[in-house]
Residue, then its C-alpha position, 0 to 999 in steps of 0.5 A: n126157190v119156193l122150197q128153200t123159202n118155205r123150209s123152217p129153220p132147225p130147232r134151237a137147243a134149250p139154254d140149259q142143255t148147252m150150258s155146263s154144270w158150272d154155268r148152270s150153278r151160277r144161274i141159281p139165285w142166292t136166295h135159293i142157297d141154304q144160309t143156315i150153315e154156320a160159318k167156321d174158321v176155314e184155316n183152322s178147319r183145314e189144319k185140323i182135317y190135314r192133321r187127322i188125315q196124316r194120323e189116319r195115313h200113319q196108322l194105316e201104314k203101320r197096320d199094313k206093314v210087317t217089319m223085318p230086319t235088313k242091312d243097308s250098304d254100310g252094314v247098319g241095320t234098318a227096318a224094312a217092310i213088306n206091304s199086303d201086295g208083297l212089295l219090299l218097302v225100305p224106309t228113309p231115315a227119320l231125319v229125312r222123312i219129312r211129314r210136311d212140305y217145308s216153307t221158308w215163309d212159315l218158318v220166318k212167320r212163326t219165328g218172327f211171331g215168337v220173337c215179337l211176343g217174347s220181346i214184348t213180354g220179356g221187356v215187361f218182365g225186365f222192367m218189373d224186375s229192374m223196378r224191384q231191384a232199384g227199390d231194394s238197392t241202397v246204392l240206386k236209391k241214392a243215385s240220380t234220376g238219369a242213372k236210375a233210368k239207364f238202369l231200367f232201360q238196360g234191364t228192360t232191353r236185356s230181358g226183352m232180347l233174352f225172351g225174344s230169342f228164347f220164344g223165337g227159338f221155341h217156335a222154330l223148334k216147334y216148326g222143325v218137329e212138325l216137319v219131321a214127325d208132326p205128332g200134334e201141337y201138344t207134343q210139339i210144344a212139349i218137345a220144343g219147350a223141353v229143349s228151350m228150357g234145357a238151354l236156360v238150365a244149362k247156363p246158371a246165370l239164366r236160371s232165374s228166368l225159368p219161371y217167366a219162360g214157363m209162363l210163355i210156354a203156358m201162354e202158347t199152350f192156352n192159345v192152342v187149347m182155346r183155338d181147338s175149343k172153337s173148332w169143336 
């Protein structure tokens, strides 16, 4: 009994030795953290880093492969490849080779943005054109105020729906190009813009809207340039 009462308790471990690295980092005072780092747009920085990694990976794959002609089960010639380890790599078709993960929410968000911006801008363009036509037409000059208002309303809504569909389809095509190839935003704008403008050129009645459609695409390009300049 005497030995048990005189026995000293075992020494306790220091708190820092039993804590994990995460717990120890949480005990660092906020004033000890470097506050001189300039805050950046996290979303744009992440997108820029992702694109750079994708381009570097594609360049490494092209450099590491030696193309050779093969034939698939249908007898159609395709391009196979052998890497540095001697493994045969059979590529998938271009339309099946997806560079990014598809997201329905991203498609809806981008298309909806294009529809909203195109409708607002197109409505302004339609109102201006309707006002000009009303001033130049001798028939509308003699028409009643209600007839003039109806003419302006029809011209505004028609133009808003046209440019809303145009710009919404442009953003949908741009997202599709990004999924398939991801060549960069400027190339995506060029491809989607050429297809969208071609749809207007195909219909003679819509060719008068080409300057306004070009202004919308120019606005999108300017937006990308300004966003990239902020991340430099």
